[in-house]
PAMIVO-505549 format. One record per atom (N, C-alpha, C): residue number from 0; residue in three letters; atom name; x, y, z. Coordinates in nm, 4 decimals. Example, Ala and Ser with C-alpha at 12.3 -4.5 7.8 and 13.67 -1.06 7.14 Angstrom:
REM PAMIVO-505549
    nr   rest   atom          x          y          z
     0    ALA      N     1.3190    -0.5690     0.7800
     0    ALA     CA     1.2300    -0.4500     0.7800
     0    ALA      C     1.3200    -0.3300     0.7800
     1    SER      N     1.2850    -0.2250     0.7080
     1    SER     CA     1.3670    -0.1060     0.7140
     1    SER      C     1.2900     0.0030     0.7870
***
This chain:
REM PAMIVO-505549
    nr   rest   atom          x          y          z
     0    MET      N     0.0796    -0.1214    -0.0048
     0    MET     CA    -0.0020    -0.0110    -0.0022
     0    MET      C     0.0842     0.1211     0.0023
     1    ARG      N     0.0434     0.2360    -0.0518
     1    ARG     CA     0.1099     0.3641    -0.0603
     1    ARG      C     0.0130     0.4546    -0.0581
     2    LEU      N     0.0534     0.5735     0.0126
     2    LEU     CA    -0.0166     0.7082     0.0104
     2    LEU      C    -0.0249     0.7655    -0.1294
     3    LYS      N    -0.1359     0.7748    -0.1793
     3    LYS     CA    -0.1597     0.8457    -0.3015
     3    LYS      C    -0.1864     0.9859    -0.3247
     4    ASN      N    -0.2560     1.0434    -0.2366
     4    ASN     CA    -0.2871     1.1883    -0.2277
     4    ASN      C    -0.3179     1.2590    -0.0956
     5    ILE      N    -0.3033     1.3783    -0.0927
     5    ILE     CA    -0.3533     1.4640     0.0315
     5    ILE      C    -0.4549     1.5468    -0.0161
     6    LEU      N    -0.5664     1.5503     0.0523
     6    LEU     CA    -0.6811     1.6333     0.0223
     6    LEU      C    -0.7014     1.7422     0.1152
     7    ILE      N    -0.7130     1.8561     0.0683
     7    ILE     CA    -0.7544     1.9632     0.1582
     7    ILE      C    -0.8857     2.0338     0.1277
     8    VAL      N    -0.9634     2.0837     0.2138
     8    VAL     CA    -1.0910     2.1426     0.1786
     8    VAL      C    -1.0851     2.2952     0.1586
     9    VAL      N    -1.1497     2.3398     0.0540
     9    VAL     CA    -1.1546     2.4866     0.0106
     9    VAL      C    -1.2754     2.5254    -0.0198
    10    LYS      N    -1.3058     2.6723    -0.0075
    10    LYS     CA    -1.4388     2.7240    -0.0142
    10    LYS      C    -1.4581     2.7443    -0.1642
    11    ASP      N    -1.3474     2.7994    -0.2296
    11    ASP     CA    -1.3618     2.8182    -0.3700
    11    ASP      C    -1.2513     2.7578    -0.4686
    12    ILE      N    -1.2761     2.6518    -0.5146
    12    ILE     CA    -1.1756     2.5751    -0.5922
    12    ILE      C    -1.0912     2.6363    -0.6952
    13    GLU      N    -1.1514     2.7112    -0.7720
    13    GLU     CA    -1.0715     2.8060    -0.8730
    13    GLU      C    -0.9702     2.8877    -0.8105
    14    ARG      N    -1.0056     2.9498    -0.6939
    14    ARG     CA    -0.9222     3.0514    -0.6224
    14    ARG      C    -0.7986     2.9630    -0.5645
    15    ALA      N    -0.8548     2.8491    -0.4999
    15    ALA     CA    -0.7357     2.7631    -0.4482
    15    ALA      C    -0.6399     2.7042    -0.5572
    16    LYS      N    -0.6975     2.6767    -0.6568
    16    LYS     CA    -0.6077     2.6386    -0.7915
    16    LYS      C    -0.5210     2.7346    -0.8146
    17    GLN      N    -0.5459     2.8607    -0.8321
    17    GLN     CA    -0.4620     2.9525    -0.8584
    17    GLN      C    -0.3574     3.0050    -0.7670
    18    PHE      N    -0.4027     2.9948    -0.6379
    18    PHE     CA    -0.3148     3.0078    -0.5318
    18    PHE      C    -0.2024     2.9074    -0.5336
    19    TYR      N    -0.2155     2.7729    -0.5492
    19    TYR     CA    -0.1249     2.6798    -0.5396
    19    TYR      C    -0.0448     2.6743    -0.6833
    20    HIS      N    -0.0950     2.7295    -0.7848
    20    HIS     CA    -0.0374     2.7371    -0.8972
    20    HIS      C     0.0582     2.8806    -0.9062
    21    ASP      N     0.0248     2.9786    -0.8538
    21    ASP     CA     0.1011     3.0920    -0.8457
    21    ASP      C     0.2219     3.0857    -0.7488
    22    LEU      N     0.2029     3.0121    -0.6503
    22    LEU     CA     0.3076     3.0109    -0.5434
    22    LEU      C     0.3958     2.8838    -0.5427
    23    PHE      N     0.3534     2.7747    -0.6048
    23    PHE     CA     0.4188     2.6432    -0.5983
    23    PHE      C     0.4264     2.5689    -0.7287
    24    GLY      N     0.3655     2.6404    -0.8231
    24    GLY     CA     0.3617     2.5871    -0.9591
    24    GLY      C     0.2812     2.4474    -0.9885
    25    LEU      N     0.1939     2.4289    -0.9135
    25    LEU     CA     0.1146     2.3088    -0.9221
    25    LEU      C     0.0102     2.3305    -1.0337
    26    GLU      N     0.0007     2.2290    -1.1108
    26    GLU     CA    -0.0936     2.2218    -1.2317
    26    GLU      C    -0.2099     2.1180    -1.2050
    27    MET      N    -0.3161     2.1625    -1.2608
    27    MET     CA    -0.4437     2.0558    -1.2698
    27    MET      C    -0.4095     1.9446    -1.3387
    28    ILE      N    -0.4351     1.8385    -1.2906
    28    ILE     CA    -0.4226     1.6960    -1.3589
    28    ILE      C    -0.5779     1.6499    -1.3967
    29    LEU      N    -0.6579     1.6749    -1.3037
    29    LEU     CA    -0.7921     1.6174    -1.3288
    29    LEU      C    -0.8884     1.7164    -1.2493
    30    ASP      N    -1.0188     1.7429    -1.3211
    30    ASP     CA    -1.1264     1.8199    -1.2518
    30    ASP      C    -1.2390     1.7378    -1.2632
    31    ASN      N    -1.3009     1.6934    -1.1271
    31    ASN     CA    -1.4084     1.6132    -1.1169
    31    ASN      C    -1.5043     1.7008    -1.0553
    32    ASP      N    -1.5643     1.8192    -1.0919
    32    ASP     CA    -1.6524     1.8977    -1.0484
    32    ASP      C    -1.6651     1.9016    -0.8897
    33    GLY      N    -1.5591     1.9714    -0.8457
    33    GLY     CA    -1.5683     2.0032    -0.7053
    33    GLY      C    -1.4572     1.9225    -0.6397
    34    ASN      N    -1.3760     1.8510    -0.7204
    34    ASN     CA    -1.2873     1.7411    -0.6640
    34    ASN      C    -1.1679     1.7706    -0.7593
    35    MET      N    -1.0670     1.8336    -0.7452
    35    MET     CA    -0.9468     1.8674    -0.8444
    35    MET      C    -0.8222     1.8153    -0.7928
    36    ILE      N    -0.7532     1.7278    -0.8754
    36    ILE     CA    -0.6206     1.6682    -0.8469
    36    ILE      C    -0.5227     1.7546    -0.9100
    37    LEU      N    -0.4288     1.8123    -0.8335
    37    LEU     CA    -0.3131     1.8905    -0.8683
    37    LEU      C    -0.1866     1.8034    -0.8782
    38    THR      N    -0.0792     1.8497    -0.9516
    38    THR     CA     0.0472     1.7778    -0.9592
    38    THR      C     0.0954     1.7723    -0.8031
    39    GLU      N     0.1978     1.6882    -0.7825
    39    GLU     CA     0.2351     1.6525    -0.6538
    39    GLU      C     0.1442     1.5923    -0.5685
    40    GLY      N     0.0242     1.5448    -0.6220
    40    GLY     CA    -0.0739     1.4671    -0.5189
    40    GLY      C    -0.1537     1.5342    -0.4396
    41    LEU      N    -0.1666     1.6767    -0.4607
    41    LEU     CA    -0.2574     1.7561    -0.3815
    41    LEU      C    -0.3956     1.7655    -0.4376
    42    VAL      N    -0.5122     1.7282    -0.3516
    42    VAL     CA    -0.6418     1.7323    -0.4216
    42    VAL      C    -0.7182     1.8419    -0.3238
    43    LEU      N    -0.7816     1.9185    -0.4131
    43    LEU     CA    -0.8661     2.0098    -0.3503
    43    LEU      C    -1.0143     1.9680    -0.3672
    44    GLN      N    -1.0673     1.9781    -0.2532
    44    GLN     CA    -1.2143     1.9271    -0.2456
    44    GLN      C    -1.3046     2.0573    -0.1908
    45    GLU      N    -1.4123     2.0848    -0.2598
    45    GLU     CA    -1.4870     2.2075    -0.2325
    45    GLU      C    -1.5645     2.1764    -0.1016
    46    GLU      N    -1.5824     2.2613    -0.0198
    46    GLU     CA    -1.6224     2.2586     0.0986
    46    GLU      C    -1.7581     2.1939     0.1168
    47    LYS      N    -1.8490     2.2434     0.0144
    47    LYS     CA    -1.9851     2.2000     0.0239
    47    LYS      C    -2.0001     2.0430     0.0003
    48    TYR      N    -1.9172     1.9936    -0.0698
    48    TYR     CA    -1.9108     1.8309    -0.0932
    48    TYR      C    -1.8646     1.7900     0.0262
    49    TRP      N    -1.7433     1.8236     0.0845
    49    TRP     CA    -1.6887     1.7656     0.1959
    49    TRP      C    -1.7788     1.7476     0.3139
    50    LYS      N    -1.8677     1.8654     0.3251
    50    LYS     CA    -1.9546     1.8790     0.4458
    50    LYS      C    -2.0509     1.7734     0.4223
    51    GLU      N    -2.1071     1.7518     0.2948
    51    GLU     CA    -2.1969     1.6486     0.2738
    51    GLU      C    -2.1549     1.5122     0.2827
    52    PHE      N    -2.0234     1.4899     0.2658
    52    PHE     CA    -1.9731     1.3730     0.2746
    52    PHE      C    -1.9459     1.3047     0.4160
    53    ILE      N    -1.8937     1.4099     0.5167
    53    ILE     CA    -1.8600     1.3761     0.6226
    53    ILE      C    -1.9712     1.4190     0.7494
    54    GLY      N    -2.0610     1.5016     0.6945
    54    GLY     CA    -2.1666     1.5450     0.7881
    54    GLY      C    -2.1171     1.6289     0.9088
    55    ARG      N    -1.9949     1.6917     0.8925
    55    ARG     CA    -1.9463     1.7792     1.0019
    55    ARG      C    -1.9130     1.9111     0.9676
    56    ALA      N    -1.8918     1.9968     1.0628
    56    ALA     CA    -1.8408     2.1336     1.0233
    56    ALA      C    -1.6707     2.1383     0.9846
    57    ILE      N    -1.6413     2.2318     0.9063
    57    ILE     CA    -1.5138     2.2460     0.8632
    57    ILE      C    -1.4506     2.3539     0.9536
    58    ILE      N    -1.3266     2.3236     0.9919
    58    ILE     CA    -1.2668     2.4061     1.1004
    58    ILE      C    -1.1371     2.4691     1.0360
    59    PRO      N    -1.1462     2.5895     0.9838
    59    PRO     CA    -1.0168     2.6484     0.9186
    59    PRO      C    -0.9173     2.6830     1.0342
    60    GLU      N    -0.7827     2.6910     1.0069
    60    GLU     CA    -0.6848     2.7313     1.1067
    60    GLU      C    -0.6807     2.6287     1.2150
    61    ASN      N    -0.7142     2.5182     1.1998
    61    ASN     CA    -0.7096     2.4241     1.3039
    61    ASN      C    -0.5829     2.3774     1.3582
    62    ASN      N    -0.4787     2.3950     1.2730
    62    ASN     CA    -0.3453     2.3772     1.3103
    62    ASN      C    -0.3199     2.2416     1.3683
    63    SER      N    -0.3827     2.1465     1.3023
    63    SER     CA    -0.3674     1.9997     1.3246
    63    SER      C    -0.2763     1.9157     1.2242
    64    CYS      N    -0.2536     1.9803     1.1108
    64    CYS     CA    -0.1629     1.9442     1.0190
    64    CYS      C    -0.1157     2.0431     0.9159
    65    GLU      N    -0.0044     2.0275     0.8326
    65    GLU     CA     0.0326     2.1333     0.7474
    65    GLU      C     0.0824     2.0588     0.6140
    66    LEU      N     0.0745     2.1499     0.5062
    66    LEU     CA     0.1496     2.1006     0.3916
    66    LEU      C     0.2670     2.1668     0.4055
    67    TYR      N     0.3925     2.0870     0.3555
    67    TYR     CA     0.5160     2.1179     0.3587
    67    TYR      C     0.5801     2.1222     0.2411
    68    PHE      N     0.6509     2.2327     0.2010
    68    PHE     CA     0.7266     2.2579     0.0843
    68    PHE      C     0.8527     2.3005     0.0977
    69    GLU      N     0.9561     2.2670     0.0173
    69    GLU     CA     1.0983     2.2990     0.0340
    69    GLU      C     1.1220     2.3895    -0.0791
    70    GLU      N     1.2147     2.5058    -0.0598
    70    GLU     CA     1.2490     2.5925    -0.1589
    70    GLU      C     1.3921     2.6484    -0.1122
    71    ALA      N     1.4827     2.6276    -0.2015
    71    ALA     CA     1.6117     2.6869    -0.1728
    71    ALA      C     1.6178     2.8338    -0.1570
    72    ASP      N     1.5566     2.8913    -0.2468
    72    ASP     CA     1.5549     3.0489    -0.2530
    72    ASP      C     1.4106     3.0918    -0.1701
    73    ILE      N     1.4379     3.0617    -0.0368
    73    ILE     CA     1.3000     3.1147     0.0448
    73    ILE      C     1.2845     3.2455     0.0466
    74    GLU      N     1.3989     3.3387     0.0317
    74    GLU     CA     1.3534     3.4903     0.0437
    74    GLU      C     1.2802     3.5155    -0.0875
    75    GLY      N     1.3479     3.4579    -0.2179
    75    GLY     CA     1.2467     3.4758    -0.3386
    75    GLY      C     1.1076     3.4431    -0.3396
    76    PHE      N     1.0880     3.3186    -0.2633
    76    PHE     CA     0.9582     3.2820    -0.2507
    76    PHE      C     0.8569     3.3788    -0.1757
    77    ILE      N     0.9345     3.4375    -0.0436
    77    ILE     CA     0.8587     3.5369     0.0297
    77    ILE      C     0.8145     3.6585    -0.0454
    78    GLU      N     0.9006     3.6925    -0.1267
    78    GLU     CA     0.8728     3.8219    -0.2224
    78    GLU      C     0.7615     3.7676    -0.3118
    79    ARG      N     0.7645     3.6533    -0.3773
    79    ARG     CA     0.6552     3.6242    -0.4619
    79    ARG      C     0.5137     3.6077    -0.3723
    80    LEU      N     0.5297     3.5429    -0.2575
    80    LEU     CA     0.4123     3.5482    -0.1819
    80    LEU      C     0.3596     3.6722    -0.1481
    81    GLU      N     0.4321     3.7562    -0.0949
    81    GLU     CA     0.3912     3.8928    -0.0513
    81    GLU      C     0.3460     3.9938    -0.2004
    82    ARG      N     0.4087     3.9708    -0.3146
    82    ARG     CA     0.3567     4.0252    -0.4233
    82    ARG      C     0.2122     3.9610    -0.4663
    83    TYR      N     0.1981     3.8392    -0.4661
    83    TYR     CA     0.0817     3.7836    -0.5193
    83    TYR      C    -0.0480     3.7699    -0.4104
    84    TYR      N    -0.0107     3.7741    -0.2941
    84    TYR     CA    -0.1060     3.7500    -0.1787
    84    TYR      C    -0.0486     3.8421    -0.0557
    85    PRO      N    -0.0525     3.9670    -0.0613
    85    PRO     CA    -0.0192     4.0542     0.0463
    85    PRO      C    -0.1075     4.0529     0.1661
    86    GLU      N    -0.2407     3.9848     0.1498
    86    GLU     CA    -0.3193     3.9796     0.2750
    86    GLU      C    -0.2860     3.8346     0.3338
    87    VAL      N    -0.1970     3.7587     0.2987
    87    VAL     CA    -0.1657     3.6318     0.3596
    87    VAL      C    -0.1450     3.6612     0.5108
    88    LYS      N    -0.2169     3.5591     0.5819
    88    LYS     CA    -0.2136     3.5412     0.7423
    88    LYS      C    -0.0857     3.4519     0.7850
    89    TYR      N     0.0083     3.5120     0.8382
    89    TYR     CA     0.1302     3.4345     0.8791
    89    TYR      C     0.1156     3.3636     1.0180
    90    VAL      N     0.1727     3.2600     1.0467
    90    VAL     CA     0.1760     3.1892     1.1680
    90    VAL      C     0.2998     3.2449     1.2267
    91    ASN      N     0.4094     3.2215     1.1396
    91    ASN     CA     0.5471     3.2843     1.1765
    91    ASN      C     0.6140     3.3162     1.0451
    92    ARG      N     0.6536     3.4395     1.0592
    92    ARG     CA     0.7508     3.4971     0.9275
    92    ARG      C     0.8716     3.4177     0.9420
    93    LEU      N     0.9700     3.4451     0.8376
    93    LEU     CA     1.0818     3.3803     0.8240
    93    LEU      C     1.1550     3.3814     0.9585
    94    MET      N     1.1814     3.2433     0.9910
    94    MET     CA     1.2770     3.2303     1.1229
    94    MET      C     1.3730     3.1106     1.0889
    95    MET      N     1.4739     3.0831     1.1623
    95    MET     CA     1.5678     2.9846     1.1524
    95    MET      C     1.5592     2.8892     1.2643
    96    HIS      N     1.5533     2.7655     1.2342
    96    HIS     CA     1.5353     2.6496     1.3515
    96    HIS      C     1.6739     2.6448     1.4054
    97    SER      N     1.6905     2.5707     1.5086
    97    SER     CA     1.8185     2.5449     1.5774
    97    SER      C     1.9120     2.4700     1.4705
    98    TRP      N     1.8389     2.3998     1.3839
    98    TRP     CA     1.9338     2.3028     1.3039
    98    TRP      C     1.9593     2.3681     1.1683
    99    GLU      N     1.9353     2.4969     1.1691
    99    GLU     CA     1.9814     2.5943     1.0807
    99    GLU      C     1.9006     2.5854     0.9451
   100    GLN      N     1.7674     2.5379     0.9570
   100    GLN     CA     1.6806     2.5262     0.8343
   100    GLN      C     1.5954     2.6672     0.8605
   101    LYS      N     1.5818     2.7414     0.7508
   101    LYS     CA     1.4943     2.8615     0.7531
   101    LYS      C     1.3415     2.8141     0.7027
   102    VAL      N     1.2550     2.8736     0.7698
   102    VAL     CA     1.1152     2.8363     0.7593
   102    VAL      C     1.0096     2.9481     0.7690
   103    ILE      N     0.9068     2.9310     0.6957
   103    ILE     CA     0.8010     3.0388     0.7062
   103    ILE      C     0.6661     2.9528     0.7152
   104    ARG      N     0.5779     3.0040     0.8016
   104    ARG     CA     0.4407     2.9266     0.8089
   104    ARG      C     0.3406     3.0341     0.7864
   105    PHE      N     0.2270     2.9856     0.7000
   105    PHE     CA     0.1191     3.0878     0.6836
   105    PHE      C     0.0137     3.0032     0.6517
   106    TYR      N    -0.1176     3.0626     0.6320
   106    TYR     CA    -0.2335     3.0085     0.5908
   106    TYR      C    -0.2694     3.0180     0.4571
   107    ASP      N    -0.3281     2.9141     0.3660
   107    ASP     CA    -0.3763     2.9532     0.2455
   107    ASP      C    -0.5090     3.0381     0.2593
   108    PRO      N    -0.5931     3.0707     0.1591
   108    PRO     CA    -0.7063     3.1424     0.1636
   108    PRO      C    -0.8205     3.0630     0.2649
   109    ASP      N    -0.8093     2.9378     0.2643
   109    ASP     CA    -0.9156     2.8539     0.3226
   109    ASP      C    -0.8630     2.8109     0.4747
   110    GLY      N    -0.7569     2.8676     0.5148
   110    GLY     CA    -0.7187     2.8468     0.6521
   110    GLY      C    -0.6254     2.7000     0.6591
   111    ASN      N    -0.5890     2.6595     0.5557
   111    ASN     CA    -0.5009     2.5436     0.5591
   111    ASN      C    -0.3515     2.5794     0.5806
   112    LEU      N    -0.2890     2.5177     0.6605
   112    LEU     CA    -0.1463     2.5680     0.7259
   112    LEU      C    -0.0487     2.5176     0.6303
   113    ILE      N     0.0482     2.5895     0.5891
   113    ILE     CA     0.1527     2.5729     0.4893
   113    ILE      C     0.2848     2.6021     0.5717
   114    GLU      N     0.3743     2.5229     0.5497
   114    GLU     CA     0.5166     2.5566     0.5787
   114    GLU      C     0.6051     2.5533     0.4517
   115    VAL      N     0.6929     2.6491     0.4434
   115    VAL     CA     0.7971     2.6401     0.3413
   115    VAL      C     0.9324     2.6506     0.4102
   116    GLY      N     1.0083     2.5492     0.3813
   116    GLY     CA     1.1441     2.5575     0.4501
   116    GLY      C     1.2545     2.5416     0.3348
   117    THR      N     1.3624     2.5832     0.3733
   117    THR     CA     1.4946     2.5388     0.2937
   117    THR      C     1.5180     2.3896     0.3069
   118    PRO      N     1.5775     2.3312     0.2045
   118    PRO     CA     1.6028     2.1887     0.1822
   118    PRO      C     1.7001     2.1606     0.3104
   119    MET      N     1.6724     2.0273     0.3472
   119    MET     CA     1.7484     1.9973     0.4667
   119    MET      C     1.8610     1.9044     0.4262
***
């Protein structure tokens, strides 16, 4: 068995698709009307369908998991993030861990936590 995809819930699938394309270069592989597969195995699921499937409330910014990306030019990434999405909500701005990895954490427009770090 292997992990195939990671699914995140979004309110506006087109806005989310654009966000992940602008910042991470992800492209759409398949669009199944409210369920979109992007490159790198990220699946976007529209909130209205997800609520119907699980019968529970969606809790943005719940901080129970994150999407992790690596970027060697993290300062360039931050410039792109602030240029395209100046309203982004940060969890922490650029910081250095004790093991000398630079990281930044922020929420996507739907409250999904994202970390971008320099390669280890």
